Kinemage of the C-alpha trace (Angstrom):
@kinemage 1
@onewidth
@group {chain A} dominant
@subgroup {mainchain}
@vectorlist {calphas} color= white
{ca met a 1} P 174.750 4.484 -184.804
{ca ser a 2} L 172.391 2.581 -182.498
{ca lys a 3} L 169.454 4.130 -184.405
{ca glu a 4} L 170.653 2.568 -187.647
{ca phe a 5} L 171.554 -0.881 -186.314
{ca lys a 6} L 169.855 -3.236 -183.919
{ca tyr a 7} L 173.014 -4.454 -182.169
{ca val a 8} L 176.023 -2.480 -183.436
{ca gly a 9} L 176.705 0.540 -181.243
{ca ser a 10} L 174.463 -0.689 -178.432
{ca thr a 11} L 175.480 -2.006 -175.021
{ca phe a 12} L 174.118 -5.162 -173.439
{ca pro a 13} L 174.606 -6.683 -169.979
{ca cys a 14} L 176.588 -9.887 -169.583
{ca asp a 15} L 174.337 -12.861 -170.192
{ca asp a 16} L 174.931 -14.178 -166.655
{ca ala a 17} L 174.739 -10.833 -164.821
{ca val a 18} L 171.176 -11.268 -163.557
{ca arg a 19} L 171.844 -14.832 -162.423
{ca lys a 20} L 174.937 -13.671 -160.525
{ca val a 21} L 173.263 -10.843 -158.620
{ca thr a 22} L 170.203 -12.964 -157.807
{ca gly a 23} L 172.242 -15.955 -156.654
{ca asp a 24} L 170.781 -18.158 -159.361
{ca leu a 25} L 174.099 -18.920 -161.122
{ca ala a 26} L 175.443 -22.408 -160.390
{ca tyr a 27} L 179.182 -22.569 -159.697
{ca gly a 28} L 181.360 -25.655 -159.574
{ca ser a 29} L 180.650 -26.128 -155.882
{ca asp a 30} L 176.917 -26.311 -156.697
{ca met a 31} L 177.255 -29.053 -159.307
{ca lys a 32} L 175.541 -32.382 -158.758
{ca val a 33} L 175.318 -35.298 -161.159
{ca pro a 34} L 173.701 -38.728 -160.718
{ca asn a 35} L 175.709 -41.351 -158.826
{ca met a 36} L 178.276 -38.722 -157.772
{ca leu a 37} L 180.917 -39.409 -155.145
{ca his a 38} L 182.702 -36.890 -152.929
{ca ala a 39} L 186.461 -36.673 -152.400
{ca lys a 40} L 188.399 -35.189 -149.515
{ca leu a 41} L 192.164 -34.694 -149.363
{ca leu a 42} L 194.555 -35.521 -146.546
{ca leu a 43} L 197.292 -32.889 -146.544
{ca ser a 44} L 200.739 -33.051 -145.010
{ca ser a 45} L 201.170 -31.620 -141.520
{ca ile a 46} L 204.965 -31.280 -141.844
{ca pro a 47} L 207.066 -29.260 -144.334
{ca his a 48} L 209.466 -32.015 -145.388
{ca gly a 49} L 209.560 -35.736 -144.790
{ca ile a 50} L 209.061 -39.274 -146.044
{ca val a 51} L 205.745 -41.075 -145.611
{ca lys a 52} L 206.795 -44.263 -143.815
{ca asn a 53} L 203.376 -45.753 -143.162
{ca ile a 54} L 199.731 -45.037 -143.953
{ca asp a 55} L 197.155 -46.746 -141.741
{ca thr a 56} L 193.682 -46.534 -143.263
{ca ser a 57} L 192.062 -49.323 -141.248
{ca arg a 58} L 189.844 -47.028 -139.167
{ca ala a 59} L 188.926 -44.859 -142.146
{ca glu a 60} L 187.836 -47.864 -144.197
{ca lys a 61} L 185.171 -48.712 -141.604
{ca val a 62} L 183.325 -45.414 -142.027
{ca pro a 63} L 179.966 -46.091 -143.734
{ca gly a 64} L 179.930 -44.735 -147.277
{ca val a 65} L 183.675 -44.917 -147.933
{ca ile a 66} L 184.298 -46.278 -151.436
{ca lys a 67} L 188.078 -46.074 -151.803
{ca ile a 68} L 191.159 -44.488 -150.246
{ca phe a 69} L 194.019 -43.304 -152.448
{ca ser a 70} L 197.678 -42.581 -151.746
{ca his a 71} L 201.043 -43.106 -153.426
{ca leu a 72} L 200.589 -46.823 -152.685
{ca asn a 73} L 197.846 -47.228 -155.316
{ca ala a 74} L 198.438 -44.247 -157.631
{ca pro a 75} L 200.654 -43.971 -160.726
{ca asp a 76} L 204.330 -43.350 -160.027
{ca lys a 77} L 204.371 -40.524 -162.541
{ca met a 78} L 204.939 -36.781 -162.331
{ca phe a 79} L 203.070 -33.949 -164.035
{ca ser a 80} L 203.364 -30.199 -164.486
{ca ser a 81} L 200.416 -28.092 -163.400
{ca tyr a 82} L 201.507 -25.392 -165.856
{ca arg a 83} L 201.760 -27.356 -169.111
{ca ile a 84} L 199.361 -25.620 -171.487
{ca ile a 85} L 200.455 -27.027 -174.863
{ca pro a 86} L 202.570 -29.993 -175.995
{ca gly a 87} L 206.279 -29.260 -176.131
{ca gln a 88} L 205.987 -26.230 -173.869
{ca lys a 89} L 209.270 -24.844 -172.571
{ca met a 90} L 209.882 -24.034 -168.893
{ca ser a 91} L 207.259 -26.557 -167.808
{ca tyr a 92} L 208.762 -29.213 -165.573
{ca ala a 93} L 206.998 -32.414 -164.502
{ca asp a 94} L 207.901 -32.491 -160.805
{ca glu a 95} L 204.601 -33.083 -158.969
{ca pro a 96} L 203.006 -36.467 -158.095
{ca leu a 97} L 199.323 -37.189 -157.618
{ca phe a 98} L 200.103 -38.186 -154.030
{ca ala a 99} L 203.408 -37.573 -152.313
{ca lys a 100} L 205.586 -40.302 -150.868
{ca arg a 101} L 208.019 -37.561 -149.890
{ca val a 102} L 206.052 -34.539 -148.733
{ca lys a 103} L 207.604 -31.182 -149.538
{ca tyr a 104} L 205.445 -28.594 -147.749
{ca val a 105} L 202.697 -28.251 -145.177
{ca gly a 106} L 199.658 -28.890 -147.355
{ca asp a 107} L 201.175 -31.413 -149.780
{ca arg a 108} L 198.749 -34.120 -150.985
{ca val a 109} L 199.253 -37.375 -149.070
{ca ala a 110} L 195.977 -39.241 -149.513
{ca ala a 111} L 192.340 -38.867 -150.498
{ca val a 112} L 189.089 -40.496 -149.483
{ca val a 113} L 186.231 -41.019 -151.930
{ca ala a 114} L 182.848 -41.607 -150.313
{ca thr a 115} L 179.141 -41.387 -150.999
{ca ser a 116} L 178.852 -38.193 -148.954
{ca leu a 117} L 181.126 -35.297 -148.087
{ca ala a 118} L 180.541 -35.928 -144.384
{ca ala a 119} L 181.737 -39.525 -144.702
{ca ala a 120} L 184.806 -38.449 -146.661
{ca arg a 121} L 185.679 -35.833 -144.020
{ca glu a 122} L 185.279 -38.292 -141.163
{ca ala a 123} L 187.374 -40.929 -142.908
{ca val a 124} L 190.206 -38.484 -143.642
{ca ser a 125} L 190.359 -37.581 -139.949
{ca leu a 126} L 190.853 -41.270 -139.093
{ca ile a 127} L 193.846 -41.915 -141.368
{ca asp a 128} L 197.111 -42.243 -139.443
{ca ile a 129} L 200.357 -41.179 -141.141
{ca asp a 130} L 203.866 -41.914 -139.877
{ca tyr a 131} L 206.528 -39.526 -141.192
{ca glu a 132} L 210.285 -39.537 -141.152
{ca glu a 133} L 210.925 -35.832 -140.859
{ca leu a 134} L 213.647 -34.213 -142.948
{ca pro a 135} L 215.285 -30.779 -142.631
{ca ala a 136} L 213.021 -28.055 -144.009
{ca leu a 137} L 214.439 -25.341 -146.254
{ca leu a 138} L 212.040 -22.426 -145.954
{ca thr a 139} L 213.827 -19.666 -147.873
{ca pro a 140} L 215.614 -19.561 -151.234
{ca glu a 141} L 218.809 -18.551 -149.447
{ca glu a 142} L 218.693 -21.687 -147.282
{ca ala a 143} L 217.856 -23.865 -150.279
{ca leu a 144} L 220.723 -22.544 -152.411
{ca lys a 145} L 223.280 -22.889 -149.619
{ca asn a 146} L 222.267 -26.401 -148.551
{ca glu a 147} L 223.534 -28.877 -151.134
{ca glu a 148} L 222.896 -31.950 -148.970
{ca val a 149} L 219.121 -31.532 -148.661
{ca lys a 150} L 217.522 -31.737 -152.111
{ca ile a 151} L 213.862 -30.846 -152.401
{ca gln a 152} L 213.707 -32.239 -155.928
{ca pro a 153} L 215.985 -35.092 -157.091
{ca trp a 154} L 218.010 -32.720 -159.296
{ca gly a 155} L 218.470 -30.121 -156.573
{ca asn a 156} L 216.900 -26.916 -155.328
{ca leu a 157} L 217.348 -24.696 -158.373
{ca ala a 158} L 214.219 -24.750 -160.534
{ca his a 159} L 215.358 -22.344 -163.241
{ca glu a 160} L 217.975 -19.719 -164.086
{ca tyr a 161} L 217.855 -16.930 -166.652
{ca ala a 162} L 220.025 -14.056 -167.829
{ca val a 163} L 219.414 -11.029 -170.055
{ca asp a 164} L 222.154 -8.669 -171.241
{ca val a 165} L 221.258 -6.087 -173.898
{ca gly a 166} L 222.804 -2.854 -175.105
{ca glu a 167} L 226.078 -1.361 -174.009
{ca leu a 168} L 227.258 1.315 -171.635
{ca pro a 169} L 227.475 4.586 -173.601
{ca pro a 170} L 230.516 6.852 -173.417
{ca ser a 171} L 229.728 9.828 -171.218
{ca asn a 172} L 231.574 13.039 -170.519
{ca glu a 173} L 229.553 13.509 -167.362
{ca asp a 174} L 230.332 12.249 -163.915
{ca cys a 175} L 227.986 9.478 -162.842
{ca ile a 176} L 226.656 8.212 -159.563
{ca ile a 177} L 226.130 4.539 -158.755
{ca met a 178} L 223.201 3.490 -156.573
{ca glu a 179} L 222.347 0.059 -155.153
{ca ser a 180} L 219.251 -1.157 -153.337
{ca glu a 181} L 217.503 -4.378 -152.314
{ca thr a 182} L 213.760 -4.974 -152.131
{ca gln a 183} L 211.740 -7.962 -150.917
{ca thr a 184} L 208.133 -8.542 -151.975
{ca gln a 185} L 206.039 -11.058 -150.063
{ca ser a 186} L 203.962 -14.061 -151.032
{ca thr a 187} L 200.210 -13.545 -150.865
{ca his a 188} L 197.222 -15.839 -151.318
{ca his a 189} L 194.720 -15.034 -154.066
{ca gly a 190} L 191.726 -15.189 -151.743
{ca ala a 191} L 189.073 -15.650 -154.434
{ca ile a 192} L 185.547 -15.899 -153.042
{ca glu a 193} L 185.021 -19.254 -154.736
{ca pro a 194} L 187.100 -22.142 -153.339
{ca his a 195} L 188.951 -24.505 -155.645
{ca gly a 196} L 187.169 -27.600 -156.898
{ca cys a 197} L 186.688 -30.029 -159.750
{ca leu a 198} L 184.284 -32.706 -160.978
{ca ala a 199} L 185.305 -35.569 -163.271
{ca tyr a 200} L 183.512 -38.516 -164.877
{ca tyr a 201} L 184.987 -41.398 -166.876
{ca asp a 202} L 182.240 -43.153 -168.816
{ca thr a 203} L 181.976 -46.713 -170.082
{ca ala a 204} L 183.044 -45.641 -173.583
{ca gly a 205} L 186.412 -44.496 -172.239
{ca lys a 206} L 185.595 -40.786 -172.500
{ca leu a 207} L 186.644 -38.434 -169.718
{ca thr a 208} L 184.693 -35.262 -168.913
{ca val a 209} L 186.036 -32.689 -166.471
{ca trp a 210} L 184.076 -29.716 -165.114
{ca thr a 211} L 186.410 -27.119 -163.654
{ca pro a 212} L 186.635 -23.336 -163.059
{ca thr a 213} L 189.871 -23.018 -164.999
{ca gln a 214} L 191.455 -20.219 -167.008
{ca ser a 215} L 192.330 -22.641 -169.835
{ca val a 216} L 190.173 -25.587 -170.835
{ca tyr a 217} L 192.688 -26.690 -173.455
{ca gly a 218} L 195.545 -26.524 -170.981
{ca ala a 219} L 193.605 -28.717 -168.561
{ca arg a 220} L 192.863 -31.129 -171.392
{ca thr a 221} L 196.549 -31.277 -172.352
{ca val a 222} L 197.717 -32.033 -168.810
{ca val a 223} L 195.058 -34.675 -168.129
{ca ala a 224} L 195.230 -36.418 -171.509
{ca asp a 225} L 199.014 -36.579 -171.526
{ca tyr a 226} L 199.179 -37.890 -167.970
{ca phe a 227} L 196.861 -40.805 -168.747
{ca asp a 228} L 198.149 -41.317 -172.318
{ca met a 229} L 194.703 -40.554 -173.726
{ca asn a 230} L 193.789 -39.043 -177.068
{ca tyr a 231} L 192.854 -35.383 -176.821
{ca ser a 232} L 189.584 -36.277 -178.528
{ca asp a 233} L 188.700 -38.512 -175.561
{ca val a 234} L 189.031 -35.745 -172.965
{ca arg a 235} L 186.467 -32.971 -172.728
{ca val a 236} L 186.989 -30.091 -170.300
{ca ile a 237} L 184.024 -27.852 -169.535
{ca lys a 238} L 184.632 -24.519 -167.858
{ca val a 239} L 182.059 -23.845 -165.181
{ca pro a 240} L 181.312 -20.296 -163.957
{ca met a 241} L 184.245 -18.959 -161.971
{ca gly a 242} L 183.976 -17.071 -158.708
{ca gly a 243} L 187.328 -15.341 -159.076
{ca ser a 244} L 190.821 -16.465 -159.983
{ca phe a 245} L 193.389 -13.634 -160.037
{ca gly a 246} L 195.795 -16.245 -161.421
{ca gly a 247} L 195.076 -18.849 -158.746
{ca lys a 248} L 193.113 -20.996 -161.191
{ca gln a 249} L 195.489 -20.532 -164.099
{ca glu a 250} L 197.274 -23.800 -163.386
{ca phe a 251} L 195.765 -27.282 -163.311
{ca leu a 252} L 196.067 -28.392 -159.718
{ca phe a 253} L 193.187 -30.841 -159.281
{ca glu a 254} L 191.980 -31.925 -162.705
{ca thr a 255} L 194.469 -34.808 -162.904
{ca val a 256} L 193.969 -36.223 -159.411
{ca thr a 257} L 190.171 -35.905 -159.616
{ca ser a 258} L 190.165 -37.610 -163.012
{ca phe a 259} L 192.279 -40.439 -161.602
{ca met a 260} L 189.815 -41.037 -158.764
{ca ala a 261} L 186.893 -40.994 -161.207
{ca met a 262} L 188.623 -43.480 -163.508
{ca glu a 263} L 189.368 -45.802 -160.603
{ca thr a 264} L 185.876 -45.724 -159.062
{ca lys a 265} L 184.029 -45.678 -162.424
{ca arg a 266} L 181.762 -42.975 -161.015
{ca pro a 267} L 181.682 -39.173 -161.100
{ca val a 268} L 183.925 -37.709 -158.389
{ca lys a 269} L 183.675 -34.189 -157.021
{ca leu a 270} L 186.549 -32.596 -155.118
{ca leu a 271} L 185.895 -29.326 -153.290
{ca leu a 272} L 188.412 -27.631 -151.004
{ca asp a 273} L 187.499 -25.665 -147.911
{ca arg a 274} L 189.034 -22.255 -147.196
{ca glu a 275} L 191.914 -23.553 -145.070
{ca glu a 276} L 192.826 -26.109 -147.739
{ca cys a 277} L 192.785 -23.400 -150.406
{ca ile a 278} L 195.252 -21.327 -148.407
{ca ile a 279} L 197.771 -24.048 -147.527
{ca his a 280} L 197.467 -26.308 -150.573
{ca thr a 281} L 196.971 -24.251 -153.736
{ca lys a 282} L 199.093 -21.305 -154.912
{ca val a 283} L 200.494 -17.983 -153.753
{ca arg a 284} L 202.153 -15.001 -155.394
{ca pro a 285} L 205.892 -15.741 -155.439
{ca ala a 286} L 208.021 -13.917 -152.902
{ca val a 287} L 210.820 -12.150 -154.803
{ca lys a 288} L 214.023 -10.526 -153.604
{ca ser a 289} L 215.580 -8.116 -156.113
{ca arg a 290} L 218.836 -6.192 -156.032
{ca ile a 291} L 219.021 -3.148 -158.318
{ca lys a 292} L 222.171 -1.260 -159.309
{ca thr a 293} L 222.133 1.798 -161.566
{ca met a 294} L 224.623 4.169 -163.103
{ca val a 295} L 223.118 7.625 -163.661
{ca thr a 296} L 224.621 10.890 -164.888
{ca lys a 297} L 224.459 13.808 -162.490
{ca ser a 298} L 222.000 15.456 -164.867
{ca gly a 299} L 219.659 12.487 -164.356
{ca lys a 300} L 220.068 10.230 -167.417
{ca leu a 301} L 220.100 6.481 -166.869
{ca gln a 302} L 223.201 4.819 -168.307
{ca glu a 303} L 222.941 1.312 -166.925
{ca leu a 304} L 220.646 -0.859 -164.842
{ca ile a 305} L 221.768 -4.210 -163.458
{ca ala a 306} L 219.209 -6.358 -161.626
{ca asp a 307} L 219.351 -9.690 -159.851
{ca ser a 308} L 216.176 -11.441 -158.694
{ca thr a 309} L 215.519 -14.585 -156.664
{ca leu a 310} L 212.020 -16.060 -156.693
{ca asn a 311} L 210.595 -18.539 -154.182
{ca ser a 312} L 208.960 -21.333 -156.212
{ca gly a 313} L 207.761 -23.332 -153.237
{ca ala a 314} L 207.788 -27.125 -153.379
{ca tyr a 315} L 206.862 -27.558 -157.068
{ca ser a 316} L 207.860 -25.329 -159.963
{ca gly a 317} L 204.561 -24.894 -161.826
{ca ala a 318} L 204.575 -21.525 -163.571
{ca thr a 319} L 207.464 -20.075 -161.557
{ca pro a 320} L 210.304 -20.673 -164.073
{ca asp a 321} L 208.333 -18.688 -166.645
{ca tyr a 322} L 207.255 -16.211 -163.975
{ca ala a 323} L 210.864 -15.619 -162.975
{ca ala a 324} L 211.924 -15.070 -166.573
{ca thr a 325} L 209.184 -12.470 -167.081
{ca leu a 326} L 210.771 -10.315 -164.377
{ca ser a 327} L 213.502 -9.477 -166.871
{ca gln a 328} L 210.972 -8.357 -169.513
{ca lys a 329} L 209.258 -5.536 -167.615
{ca val a 330} L 211.907 -2.882 -166.977
{ca cys a 331} L 212.741 -1.971 -170.591
{ca lys a 332} L 209.038 -1.532 -171.289
{ca leu a 333} L 209.174 1.389 -168.880
{ca tyr a 334} L 212.602 3.023 -169.098
{ca arg a 335} L 215.144 3.795 -171.794
{ca ile a 336} L 218.268 2.031 -170.528
{ca pro a 337} L 221.386 1.993 -172.745
{ca his a 338} L 222.783 -1.082 -170.976
{ca tyr a 339} L 220.378 -3.465 -169.236
{ca lys a 340} L 221.380 -6.672 -167.500
{ca his a 341} L 219.120 -8.930 -165.465
{ca ser a 342} L 219.983 -12.287 -163.942
{ca gly a 343} L 217.751 -14.377 -161.756
{ca arg a 344} L 216.517 -17.722 -160.625
{ca ala a 345} L 213.517 -19.652 -159.329
{ca val a 346} L 214.306 -21.752 -156.258
{ca tyr a 347} L 212.518 -24.712 -154.674
{ca thr a 348} L 211.701 -24.405 -150.959
{ca asn a 349} L 209.597 -26.400 -148.488
{ca thr a 350} L 206.769 -23.888 -148.657
{ca val a 351} L 203.418 -23.677 -150.442
{ca arg a 352} L 203.580 -23.708 -154.237
{ca ala a 353} L 203.904 -20.345 -155.944
{ca gly a 354} L 202.320 -19.504 -159.273
{ca gly a 355} L 200.576 -16.947 -161.409
{ca phe a 356} L 199.128 -13.865 -159.741
{ca arg a 357} L 197.743 -10.636 -161.169
{ca gly a 358} L 200.510 -8.681 -162.851
{ca trp a 359} L 202.678 -11.750 -163.470
{ca gly a 360} L 206.041 -10.376 -162.348
{ca ala a 361} L 205.360 -6.686 -162.920
{ca pro a 362} L 204.400 -5.805 -159.314
{ca glu a 363} L 207.458 -7.618 -157.966
{ca ile a 364} L 210.142 -6.091 -160.199
{ca ile a 365} L 208.478 -2.696 -160.667
{ca thr a 366} L 208.214 -2.284 -156.886
{ca ala a 367} L 211.960 -2.837 -156.639
{ca val a 368} L 212.762 -0.550 -159.578
{ca glu a 369} L 210.466 2.310 -158.574
{ca thr a 370} L 211.654 2.280 -154.969
{ca his a 371} L 215.174 2.464 -156.353
{ca met a 372} L 214.315 5.331 -158.729
{ca asp a 373} L 213.026 7.413 -155.827
{ca gln a 374} L 216.324 6.851 -154.048
{ca val a 375} L 218.264 7.915 -157.151
{ca ala a 376} L 216.187 11.086 -157.536
{ca lys a 377} L 216.763 11.933 -153.885
{ca lys a 378} L 220.510 11.374 -154.261
{ca leu a 379} L 220.558 13.704 -157.284
{ca asp a 380} L 218.316 16.223 -155.507
{ca met a 381} L 215.881 15.975 -158.418
{ca asp a 382} L 212.118 15.978 -158.477
{ca pro a 383} L 211.037 12.286 -158.797
{ca val a 384} L 208.620 13.153 -161.610
{ca glu a 385} L 211.200 15.155 -163.572
{ca phe a 386} L 213.752 12.364 -163.153
{ca arg a 387} L 211.320 9.825 -164.554
{ca leu a 388} L 210.272 12.064 -167.443
{ca gln a 389} L 213.897 12.161 -168.578
{ca asn a 390} L 214.133 8.377 -168.732
{ca leu a 391} L 210.729 6.921 -169.620
{ca val a 392} L 210.210 5.221 -172.976
{ca his a 393} L 208.741 7.102 -175.935
{ca pro a 394} L 206.063 5.917 -178.358
{ca tyr a 395} L 207.317 3.267 -180.772
{ca asp a 396} L 210.590 2.692 -178.942
{ca met a 397} L 211.943 -0.808 -179.445
{ca asp a 398} L 211.941 -3.135 -176.465
{ca pro a 399} L 215.559 -4.369 -176.567
{ca val a 400} L 214.825 -7.539 -174.577
{ca val a 401} L 212.348 -9.019 -177.062
{ca asn a 402} L 213.137 -6.755 -180.039
{ca ile a 403} L 209.525 -5.681 -180.536
{ca ser a 404} L 208.116 -2.170 -180.843
{ca leu a 405} L 206.333 -0.878 -177.770
{ca gly a 406} L 203.719 0.698 -179.993
{ca asp a 407} L 202.034 3.912 -178.951
{ca ala a 408} L 203.383 3.768 -175.390
{ca arg a 409} L 202.506 7.178 -173.957
{ca val a 410} L 203.644 6.714 -170.380
{ca ile a 411} L 205.220 10.193 -170.401
{ca glu a 412} L 201.843 11.741 -171.183
{ca cys a 413} L 200.238 9.621 -168.450
{ca leu a 414} L 202.770 10.799 -165.883
{ca glu a 415} L 202.404 14.452 -166.886
{ca lys a 416} L 198.620 14.337 -166.646
{ca gly a 417} L 198.755 12.362 -163.412
{ca ala a 418} L 201.147 14.821 -161.789
{ca glu a 419} L 198.849 17.666 -162.782
{ca ala a 420} L 195.725 15.904 -161.542
{ca phe a 421} L 197.286 15.183 -158.150
{ca his a 422} L 198.759 18.695 -157.857
{ca trp a 423} L 202.252 17.275 -157.628
{ca lys a 424} L 204.066 20.602 -157.780
{ca glu a 425} L 201.910 22.078 -155.020
{ca arg a 426} L 202.247 19.112 -152.688
{ca tyr a 427} L 204.390 21.020 -150.175
{ca asn a 428} L 202.544 24.339 -150.424
{ca gly a 429} L 199.563 23.515 -148.259
{ca gln a 430} L 199.259 23.633 -144.507
{ca lys a 431} L 200.583 20.672 -142.571
{ca glu a 432} L 197.791 18.258 -141.804
{ca gln a 433} L 197.168 17.209 -138.233
{ca gly a 434} L 195.424 14.215 -136.723
{ca arg a 435} L 195.628 10.496 -137.220
{ca tyr a 436} L 194.699 10.432 -140.900
{ca arg a 437} L 196.779 12.517 -143.287
{ca arg a 438} L 197.045 12.715 -147.035
{ca gly a 439} L 200.318 11.920 -148.745
{ca ile a 440} L 201.327 11.978 -152.399
{ca gly a 441} L 203.855 9.657 -153.983
{ca val a 442} L 204.694 8.742 -157.544
{ca ala a 443} L 205.550 5.542 -159.366
{ca cys a 444} L 205.247 4.195 -162.898
{ca gly a 445} L 204.569 0.671 -164.071
{ca ala a 446} L 204.624 -1.442 -167.200
{ca his a 447} L 203.175 -4.759 -168.250
{ca lys a 448} L 202.946 -6.590 -171.512
{ca asn a 449} L 199.809 -6.750 -173.619
{ca gly a 450} L 199.204 -10.202 -175.013
{ca met a 451} L 201.669 -13.061 -174.984
{ca tyr a 452} L 204.758 -13.737 -177.025
{ca gly a 453} L 208.066 -15.513 -176.939
{ca gly a 454} L 207.257 -18.383 -174.601
{ca phe a 455} L 205.251 -20.582 -176.949
{ca val a 456} L 202.882 -20.412 -179.891
{ca asp a 457} L 200.467 -17.504 -179.571
{ca cys a 458} L 197.355 -18.304 -181.556
{ca thr a 459} L 193.639 -18.227 -181.018
{ca ser a 460} L 190.470 -18.777 -183.014
{ca met a 461} L 186.818 -17.848 -182.878
{ca phe a 462} L 183.580 -18.845 -184.556
{ca leu a 463} L 180.881 -16.254 -185.248
{ca lys a 464} L 177.426 -17.363 -186.347
{ca met a 465} L 174.662 -15.024 -187.493
{ca asn a 466} L 171.156 -16.199 -186.715
{ca glu a 467} L 168.072 -15.662 -188.843
{ca asp a 468} L 167.005 -12.609 -186.821
{ca gly a 469} L 170.396 -10.928 -187.158
{ca ser a 470} L 171.598 -11.813 -183.668
{ca leu a 471} L 175.018 -13.408 -183.268
{ca asn a 472} L 176.545 -16.326 -181.410
{ca leu a 473} L 180.258 -16.033 -180.701
{ca asn a 474} L 182.323 -19.054 -179.707
{ca ala a 475} L 185.811 -18.192 -178.496
{ca ser a 476} L 188.414 -19.778 -176.266
{ca ile a 477} L 188.847 -16.675 -174.122
{ca his a 478} L 187.668 -17.303 -170.559
{ca asp a 479} L 185.646 -15.293 -168.093
{ca val a 480} L 187.701 -15.310 -164.892
{ca gly a 481} L 184.997 -14.226 -162.527
């Protein structure tokens, strides 16, 4: 086909590939604009407490300091870092620009804006904070049990959900019941590029934000709504991204950087260092899941009941939605006559949790697949054969969302995978010796393709053909590094 057409059927490198490998591509951290100021954050050193006093007298004397911000001179208004569109469900405004009551080590307390990054750093180190320390609730279990200490004014429960579909079929066979509990840990995204943002509020009242975000329109929505601005007056420009993995899905700094730019009437650039990225931004939520199954002795699943508790950290962000997605993964993988899943997202005095690659699938599938191995062992069945009996078939209906799974050929994948890894011969070889040995295990996984159910799923694109037959494509899909 490439012989007949100039472009169709041919492959081309990404337009920024050469600039990336040669180091010529400018990322957000490289951006400089005329008259630009630099911002540096002061982060909480305690997990829970009230800011009783902020002494900025020494910091104000540092040459180059323009202004120091805290809850004392910032709007007393909350925002949600996860609000992508107006009217979005499961998006709770619970985070301030600067905290009067800090809720985790790394919470924003103050910021210095100066003419140089060095001046901003020095000034931040000279700010003295007096805290009244409060009891810290570091696990969901502690937070749910302690009704006296409330991390948010309404309590420590960020969100609850429940799914109950199908019914337990009548069976003439004896069944076994298995129960297990699995805990997955929080992890930091660790993208090569640190988090940052640049904002400028011009004399015409227009706000421009440069940010390595996964959603320019989401950032626009959050910023414009916070400052009661028209969407037409806020422009968000996505700069090249040096990795996200979900860590730059939410809008953590666009609002606070915009506020500092609006107050100083100059462009303000905020760039976090590696330590600040780790303690201040986002992590994969830690999830504890309990799984209970009823299975016939011939290996057919009859019922699966799950209960999951997710650690939201100090602010909810995406975690209510993240928690709810846990319930949507299992029936994409297994045929389960009766499926029930309850769960919750819980505030704790730990770093904020949010989107991470897989969005709930690694957490719940780890729990389910560990459990399935235990069931197969109890039944004295081959783990592959047990799964083949229970995996979904092409065009099965997903009972949770009542949508066809399409051509879901996970059975074929498992069969070919077992053959490729010589599953049946895994015990036939000689026992390996030495420190490093080869082992073979099996697990299946499922994740959704696209987005549905939570809010409006729509997109648009603009394709322009030039005079020479080449094309320009404008689309809202983002390169995430």
